[in-house]
C-alpha positions in Angstrom: 77.9 131.6 73.1 75.6 133.6 75.3 74.9 131.4 78.3 76.2 130.9 81.8 78.8 128.3 80.6 80.8 130.3 78.1 80.6 133.2 75.7 81.4 132.8 72.0 82.7 135.4 69.6 83.1 135.6 65.8 84.7 138.4 64.0 83.1 140.2 61.1 86.2 139.4 59.1 85.7 135.7 59.7 82.2 135.9 58.3 83.5 137.8 55.3 86.3 135.3 54.8 83.9 132.4 55.0 81.6 133.8 52.5 84.5 134.5 50.1 86.0 131.0 50.4 82.7 129.2 50.2 81.4 131.3 47.3 84.2 129.6 45.2 82.7 126.2 45.8 80.3 124.5 43.3 76.7 124.8 44.5 77.3 127.7 46.8 74.1 129.3 47.8 74.2 132.9 49.1 70.8 132.4 50.7 71.8 129.2 52.5 75.0 130.9 53.7 73.0 133.8 55.0 70.7 131.5 56.9 73.6 129.6 58.5 75.4 132.7 59.5 72.3 134.3 61.0 71.8 131.1 63.0 75.4 131.2 64.2 75.0 134.9 65.1 72.0 134.0 67.2 74.2 132.4 69.8 77.6 134.1 69.5 78.7 137.7 69.8 79.9 139.4 66.7 82.9 141.5 67.1 85.0 143.5 64.6 88.7 143.8 64.4 89.2 147.3 65.7 91.7 150.0 64.8 93.8 149.2 67.9 94.1 145.5 66.9 95.0 146.6 63.3 97.7 148.9 64.7 99.2 146.1 66.8 99.2 143.7 63.9 101.0 146.2 61.8 103.6 146.8 64.5 104.3 143.1 65.1 104.0 141.3 61.8 104.5 137.5 61.7 103.9 137.2 57.9 100.2 136.7 58.0 98.5 140.0 58.6 95.0 138.6 58.8 96.0 136.0 61.4 97.9 138.7 63.4 94.8 140.9 63.5 92.5 138.0 64.4 94.9 136.9 67.2 95.2 140.4 68.7 91.4 140.9 68.6 90.9 137.5 70.3 93.4 138.5 72.9 91.6 141.8 73.5 88.4 140.0 74.1 90.2 137.7 76.6 89.1 134.6 74.9 90.1 131.2 76.2 89.7 129.1 73.0 90.1 130.0 69.3 88.4 127.6 66.9 90.0 127.5 63.5 91.0 125.2 60.7 93.8 127.5 59.6 97.0 125.4 60.2 99.2 128.5 60.5 97.0 129.9 63.1 96.9 126.6 65.0 100.7 126.6 65.0 100.7 129.8 67.0 99.9 127.8 70.2 102.4 128.8 72.7 100.8 127.8 76.0 100.5 131.4 77.2 97.4 132.6 75.5 94.1 131.1 74.2 93.9 127.4 73.3 93.8 127.0 69.5 91.6 124.1 68.4 90.1 122.7 65.2 86.3 122.7 64.7 86.4 118.9 65.0 88.4 119.1 68.2 86.1 121.7 69.7 83.0 119.6 68.9 84.7 116.5 70.4 85.6 118.4 73.6 82.0 119.8 73.9 80.4 116.4 73.4 
């Protein structure tokens, strides 16, 4: 989020993944999806998973390449909190890096 309190990031891969997953749902509207994503992008930074993060994910696989790449990119941006509903990603919490939290947990903490 672009303000004095904190800065939010979303990866281009997260946007692509969200569109793919949601497009399988009955009643999916590409136009509505676009509107929502443009709104989200108006207050967060959009970052891409760069070649360095891909290389690191390939060198240190955990069994979920996409999670590995997302995690390494988050680390490279020095993020403090990762908001995700991916249970395997949430399980990576080790106390040494970013806090992993569900969207519901994030909303609760921010309220």
